[in-house]
ROMIVO-380608 format. One line per 10 residues: number of its first residue (from 1); their letters; for each residue x, y, z of N, C-alpha, C, O, CB. Coordinates in pm, 1 decimal. Atoms other than C-alpha are relative to their C-alpha. Glycine has a CB too. Layout:
BEGIN
NUM	A	X:Y:Z:X:Y:Z:X:Y:Z:X:Y:Z:X:Y:Z; ...
***
This chain:
BEGIN
1	MDNETEEHLV	95.8:-77.0:77.2:-836.0:2549.4:2720.1:-139.4:-56.8:28.6:-160.3:-177.9:22.2:33.8:-4.1:-153.6; 134.7:49.4:-27.8:-1204.6:2531.2:2807.8:-77.7:-20.7:-130.5:-38.6:28.4:-236.4:-75.4:98.3:92.5; 78.9:34.8:119.2:-1471.1:2402.5:2568.5:-54.1:121.8:-72.1:-58.0:124.0:-195.1:-114.7:-89.9:38.3; 55.4:-120.4:61.4:-1622.2:2745.8:2509.1:104.9:71.0:-84.9:75.8:113.0:-196.9:-54.0:95.0:107.6; -108.8:-63.5:74.5:-1288.3:2893.9:2401.4:35.2:-82.8:-122.8:54.7:-28.7:-231.7:124.1:18.3:89.7; -33.3:89.5:110.2:-1211.9:2591.6:2186.5:-105.8:8.8:-110.0:-71.3:15.5:-227.9:13.0:-144.9:50.4; 107.1:-9.2:99.1:-1551.1:2609.5:2013.9:2.4:135.3:-71.4:-25.9:142.6:-190.9:-136.5:-22.1:66.7; -12.2:-132.1:62.2:-1503.1:2983.1:1952.2:113.0:-0.7:-102.9:98.0:53.4:-212.4:25.3:109.0:107.4; -112.9:7.3:92.4:-1165.4:2914.4:1792.1:-34.9:-84.3:-122.1:7.4:-52.3:-233.2:123.2:-57.7:70.4; 41.1:83.6:112.2:-1316.8:2640.9:1576.5:-97.3:76.6:-89.9:-94.4:60.8:-211.9:-64.7:-131.2:50.6
11	TRVVERLAAR	88.9:-85.5:80.1:-1588.1:2885.0:1465.6:81.7:95.4:-86.1:46.3:121.4:-201.1:-96.3:79.6:91.1; -88.8:-87.3:77.3:-1309.6:3119.5:1356.9:66.5:-76.8:-113.4:94.0:-19.4:-218.8:106.8:62.4:91.1; -55.3:84.1:107.4:-1161.6:2830.2:1155.8:-98.9:-3.2:-116.3:-59.0:10.4:-231.9:29.8:-145.4:51.4; 102.3:0.4:105.5:-1490.6:2808.8:963.9:3.6:131.9:-75.8:-3.3:133.1:-198.7:-141.3:-24.3:59.6; -4.4:-132.0:63.6:-1471.9:3183.7:896.9:119.8:13.2:-94.4:105.8:60.4:-207.2:5.4:109.9:106.7; -121.3:-9.9:82.9:-1114.4:3165.1:766.2:-10.9:-88.0:-124.1:26.7:-46.6:-233.8:124.4:-39.7:81.6; 11.7:90.2:114.7:-1187.8:2866.8:544.8:-105.6:49.0:-99.2:-89.5:32.8:-220.2:-34.4:-141.6:47.4; 102.5:-56.3:88.8:-1503.1:3031.6:407.5:58.7:113.6:-84.0:24.0:128.8:-201.2:-121.3:51.2:82.1; -64.9:-107.7:74.9:-1291.7:3331.6:307.7:99.9:-55.4:-100.8:113.7:-2.7:-211.2:70.2:96.6:95.5; -101.6:57.7:87.4:-1021.2:3113.0:157.9:-61.2:-80.2:-114.9:-5.3:-84.4:-224.5:93.1:-88.6:80.5
21	YPEASRTLIT	66.9:83.3:100.8:-1263.2:2886.5:-32.9:-141.7:51.5:-24.5:-238.4:-13.2:15.9:-3.6:-148.8:44.8; 133.5:-56.4:20.9:-1552.3:3109.6:-143.6:-88.0:-86.5:-90.3:-210.4:-72.7:-89.6:11.9:138.4:-59.1; 77.7:87.7:88.0:-1656.3:2846.7:-399.3:-64.2:-116.2:76.0:-150.8:-185.0:22.1:89.0:-54.3:-110.8; 56.7:107.2:-83.4:-1736.1:2601.7:-117.9:-118.2:54.5:79.1:-116.0:168.4:125.7:107.7:-59.0:96.4; 115.7:-44.0:-78.1:-2071.9:2618.4:53.7:37.0:5.7:148.1:122.3:-69.2:195.7:-121.1:-94.7:-22.4; -23.3:-14.2:-143.6:-2076.2:2726.6:414.8:-37.3:-129.7:71.9:25.7:-167.4:170.7:-81.1:119.3:57.1; 42.8:127.5:-58.9:-2259.3:2402.1:495.0:109.4:-104.5:-11.7:138.5:-174.6:85.2:-128.0:-50.5:-67.6; -108.5:96.6:20.6:-1980.9:2189.7:346.2:115.5:30.3:93.9:168.3:-60.3:158.4:48.4:1.9:-146.6; -111.4:-39.3:-87.0:-1714.5:2384.1:535.4:-32.2:-33.1:145.6:51.4:-89.3:216.3:30.5:151.0:-15.2; 39.9:26.4:-138.0:-1905.2:2358.5:863.3:-1.7:-149.7:29.6:41.1:-192.0:136.9:-137.5:60.5:28.0
31	EIVGEEYHGL	2.7:145.1:-18.8:-1958.5:1983.8:817.9:140.6:-57.7:11.2:168.7:-138.3:99.9:-74.6:-66.9:-115.2; -137.2:51.7:-1.8:-1593.0:1915.9:740.8:71.4:42.3:127.1:139.0:-39.1:190.1:78.1:48.7:-123.2; -63.4:-48.1:-123.0:-1472.0:2131.5:1029.3:-55.4:-76.9:120.0:20.3:-115.3:209.2:-22.8:153.0:17.8; 60.4:75.5:-109.6:-1718.2:1956.7:1261.6:52.7:-142.2:7.6:80.1:-192.8:116.4:-150.2:-2.3:-15.2; -54.2:135.6:1.8:-1597.1:1614.4:1152.7:144.7:-2.7:49.0:183.6:-90.7:125.8:-8.8:-58.5:-141.0; -139.7:-7.4:-44.0:-1234.7:1715.0:1201.1:7.0:26.0:150.9:88.3:-33.8:221.4:75.7:111.2:-77.5; 2.0:-34.4:-142.5:-1314.7:1863.8:1542.2:-38.4:-121.3:84.6:27.1:-151.4:184.4:-98.1:116.1:26.2; 45.1:115.6:-77.4:-1502.9:1558.6:1664.6:95.4:-117.8:-12.4:97.3:-205.2:74.2:-138.7:-41.7:-44.6; -101.6:104.1:13.4:-1227.9:1333.4:1533.6:111.1:12.9:103.4:186.4:-81.6:126.9:59.3:3.7:-138.5; -103.0:-25.3:-101.3:-1004.1:1488.6:1799.5:-56.7:-1.6:141.8:11.4:39.1:235.9:67.2:133.9:-26.6
41	DGGRIRAYVP	65.6:0.0:-131.2:-1249.2:1440.8:2088.5:78.1:-73.4:107.8:77.0:-31.1:223.3:-135.8:-61.3:-11.9; -67.1:80.4:-101.0:-1036.8:1179.2:2263.0:136.0:51.7:41.7:197.1:-2.8:133.7:14.6:-137.3:-49.2; -133.8:-50.4:-30.2:-718.5:1384.9:2269.6:7.6:67.4:135.3:-84.9:137.1:177.1:44.1:96.3:-106.4; -18.4:-62.0:-132.2:-582.5:1492.9:2604.1:55.2:140.4:-9.9:17.4:227.5:68.4:92.3:-84.4:85.4; -60.4:-132.5:14.1:-378.8:1789.1:2485.9:-85.9:79.1:-97.7:-91.4:47.3:-216.5:149.6:-9.1:-49.3; 98.8:-73.0:78.4:-630.2:2044.0:2360.1:54.9:127.3:-63.6:-13.1:188.0:-146.4:-117.0:34.4:86.5; -53.5:-129.4:44.9:-401.9:2342.4:2287.4:9.4:10.2:-151.4:-4.3:119.3:-206.8:136.8:23.1:60.1; -20.3:-3.8:144.9:-349.5:2245.7:1924.2:-123.0:-40.1:-79.9:-115.9:-50.0:-202.4:113.6:-89.4:-37.2; 119.7:46.5:68.8:-703.3:2136.1:1841.2:-42.3:93.8:-113.2:-63.3:45.5:-224.4:-113.5:-15.2:99.0; 41.2:-86.4:111.8:-800.4:2447.6:1638.0:96.4:-6.1:-119.2:52.4:-4.3:-234.1:-11.6:143.7:48.1
51	TLVENGARTR	-97.8:7.9:109.1:-477.7:2426.6:1435.9:-13.2:-132.4:-73.9:-10.9:-135.2:-196.9:143.5:16.5:54.0; 15.6:131.2:62.7:-520.0:2054.9:1372.3:-129.7:-7.6:-79.2:-132.5:-64.3:-188.5:3.4:-110.6:105.7; 128.0:-2.3:70.1:-884.3:2105.9:1277.0:12.9:78.0:-129.6:-32.8:32.8:-234.7:-109.8:61.0:88.7; -13.5:-83.1:120.2:-795.9:2383.8:1034.3:84.8:-68.9:-106.3:49.4:-67.4:-224.2:61.7:135.5:35.6; -86.3:68.6:97.2:-516.0:2187.5:870.3:-71.9:-117.4:-64.7:-66.6:-133.9:-186.6:128.5:-48.7:67.6; 72.8:114.2:54.7:-727.4:1875.0:830.9:-113.8:43.1:-90.3:-133.4:-14.1:-197.5:-53.7:-86.0:111.8; 112.8:-48.3:80.3:-1028.6:2066.3:702.6:48.4:64.5:-129.1:-13.0:45.4:-234.0:-84.0:99.9:80.2; -54.8:-62.8:120.5:-816.9:2269.3:458.8:39.5:-105.6:-102.2:10.2:-91.8:-221.0:121.3:87.8:34.9; -41.4:108.8:88.8:-670.2:1950.5:313.6:-121.4:-65.7:-64.3:-123.1:-89.7:-185.1:82.3:-104.7:77.2; 120.6:64.9:52.4:-1012.6:1791.2:276.8:-76.0:90.4:-96.4:-123.6:43.9:-199.9:-91.6:-41.2:114.7
61	LHRTLKNSSA	68.7:-93.2:89.4:-1169.2:2103.9:123.7:73.2:11.6:-132.5:11.4:9.0:-238.9:-12.7:137.8:65.2; -79.5:-10.8:122.2:-887.0:2139.0:-124.4:-22.6:-123.0:-88.0:-45.9:-110.7:-208.3:150.4:15.9:33.8; 18.7:125.0:74.2:-921.3:1773.7:-226.2:-142.2:-9.3:-55.8:-161.1:-48.7:-170.9:29.5:-121.4:90.6; 139.5:7.1:43.4:-1301.8:1793.0:-245.2:-27.0:95.2:-115.4:-91.4:58.1:-213.5:-93.5:31.4:116.3; 23.4:-99.1:105.4:-1303.4:2108.8:-454.1:75.9:-34.4:-126.5:26.6:-12.1:-237.1:39.8:138.8:47.7; -79.9:41.1:116.0:-1028.8:1979.6:-681.0:-72.5:-111.7:-74.4:-80.6:-109.3:-197.2:142.3:-46.5:43.8; 71.0:111.8:61.1:-1224.6:1658.6:-743.1:-130.2:44.4:-65.6:-165.9:-5.5:-172.3:-28.4:-106.9:104.0; 127.2:-45.7:58.5:-1552.2:1840.7:-805.3:23.1:84.4:-124.5:-59.4:83.2:-215.8:-80.4:80.5:102.8; -27.9:-78.6:120.9:-1389.4:2077.4:-1055.9:48.7:-90.9:-112.2:26.9:-60.5:-229.5:104.9:110.0:29.0; -44.5:95.8:100.9:-1231.4:1780.9:-1235.6:-118.3:-74.8:-58.7:-115.8:-114.1:-175.3:100.5:-98.7:59.9
71	DG	120.3:69.5:46.4:-1575.2:1616.6:-1259.1:-85.6:90.5:-87.7:-161.3:42.7:-172.3:-82.0:-49.9:119.1; 88.6:-94.6:69.3:-1737.1:1932.1:-1395.7:57.2:45.8:-123.5:-4.2:125.8:-194.1:-31.8:115.8:82.7
***
């Protein structure tokens, strides 16, 4: 998978997460997805990167939103 395709798929991850978590800011979602994506930079097998990014970001968003609602 080339970088352009991978980045397009990661952009789609942001879109899906924004739809799933409308209470989260787009900036927060983009930051978390970016961190998850860059955390996989050293991996050799790139086919699963978008799936791994989405799963990691979903977990972090869920935890972040749960904690912020508990604080409020």
